[in-house]
C-alpha positions in Angstrom: 125.9 25.5 160.5 122.5 27.3 161.2 120.9 29.3 158.6 118.1 31.8 159.8 114.8 31.2 157.7 113.1 33.6 156.4 109.2 34.0 157.2 106.8 33.0 154.5 105.2 35.5 152.8 101.5 35.0 154.2 102.8 36.5 157.4 102.3 40.1 158.1 105.3 41.8 157.7 104.5 44.5 160.4 101.8 44.6 163.3 100.0 47.7 161.7 96.3 46.9 161.1 95.3 47.4 157.4 92.0 47.7 157.0 90.0 47.7 153.4 86.8 49.0 152.2 84.1 47.1 150.7 85.5 47.1 147.2 88.7 46.0 148.2 87.5 43.2 150.3 85.3 42.1 147.3 88.6 42.4 145.1 90.3 40.3 148.0 87.4 37.6 148.0 87.4 37.3 144.3 91.0 36.6 144.2 90.7 34.0 147.1 87.8 32.3 145.3 89.3 32.1 142.1 92.5 30.6 143.9 90.5 28.3 145.6 88.8 26.9 142.5 92.3 26.8 140.6 93.7 24.5 143.7 90.1 22.4 144.1 90.6 21.5 140.2 94.5 20.7 140.3 93.3 18.5 143.3 91.1 16.5 141.3 87.8 14.7 142.5 87.8 14.2 146.4 87.1 11.0 148.0 84.6 11.1 150.9 86.1 10.4 154.5 84.0 9.2 157.2 84.3 10.9 160.3 86.1 9.2 163.0 84.8 11.6 165.3 81.8 13.6 166.0 80.8 16.6 168.0 77.7 17.1 170.0 76.9 20.0 172.1 80.3 20.9 172.8 81.0 17.4 173.4 83.8 15.2 171.5 82.4 11.5 170.5 85.3 9.1 169.4 84.3 6.1 167.7 86.0 2.9 167.9 85.4 -0.7 167.4 86.6 -3.3 169.5 88.3 -6.4 167.2 86.1 -8.8 168.8 83.1 -6.8 167.3 84.7 -6.8 163.8 85.1 -10.4 164.0 81.6 -11.0 164.4 80.5 -8.9 161.5 79.7 -10.8 158.2 77.8 -8.5 155.9 78.5 -5.1 154.5 75.5 -2.8 153.1 76.5 -0.5 150.5 74.2 2.3 148.9 74.6 2.6 145.3 73.3 6.0 144.2 71.3 7.2 141.3 74.8 8.5 139.8 76.5 5.1 140.3 78.5 6.0 143.0 78.9 3.8 146.0 78.9 4.6 150.1 79.6 1.9 152.7 77.0 2.2 155.0 77.8 -0.3 157.9 78.1 -3.8 158.8 75.9 -6.2 160.2 76.1 -9.8 162.1 74.1 -11.9 159.8 72.1 -11.9 156.8 69.0 -11.5 158.2 70.0 -8.6 159.8 71.5 -7.2 156.7 68.0 -8.2 154.8 66.2 -6.1 157.4 68.4 -3.1 157.5 68.2 -2.6 153.6 64.8 -3.1 153.3 64.1 0.0 155.9 66.7 1.7 153.8 64.9 1.1 150.4 62.0 2.4 152.1 63.4 5.9 152.4 66.0 6.2 149.4 65.7 5.6 145.7 69.0 4.1 145.3 69.7 0.6 145.3 71.3 -1.3 148.7 73.8 -4.1 148.0 74.5 -6.6 150.4 78.0 -8.3 150.3 79.8 -11.0 152.6 82.9 -10.0 154.1 85.6 -12.4 153.7 86.9 -14.3 156.8 
């Protein structure tokens, strides 16, 4: 049994171009902004997601780490911001590297850098 689905209401019902003047455009933008704020408030606070890919001068760079490298890491550096949030910065292969990196980060940032050991 095949049922034909109706297109979603957000799709144009015709291919005719609908132009708006400045007042209509401002009203539509206000409606869109209010809807985005309501939706954002309903979602609650967002969690930061680190990028797995970066784009530099029209080139996509995928960030991958070999399992062997992950096994060598022993310490994690975490920045604790002034408002109490934690942000994982990176991991190092030994305590000396972690201490060196933490001391350099503290020079440029007023937050606290925590060094955590990784469980084997």
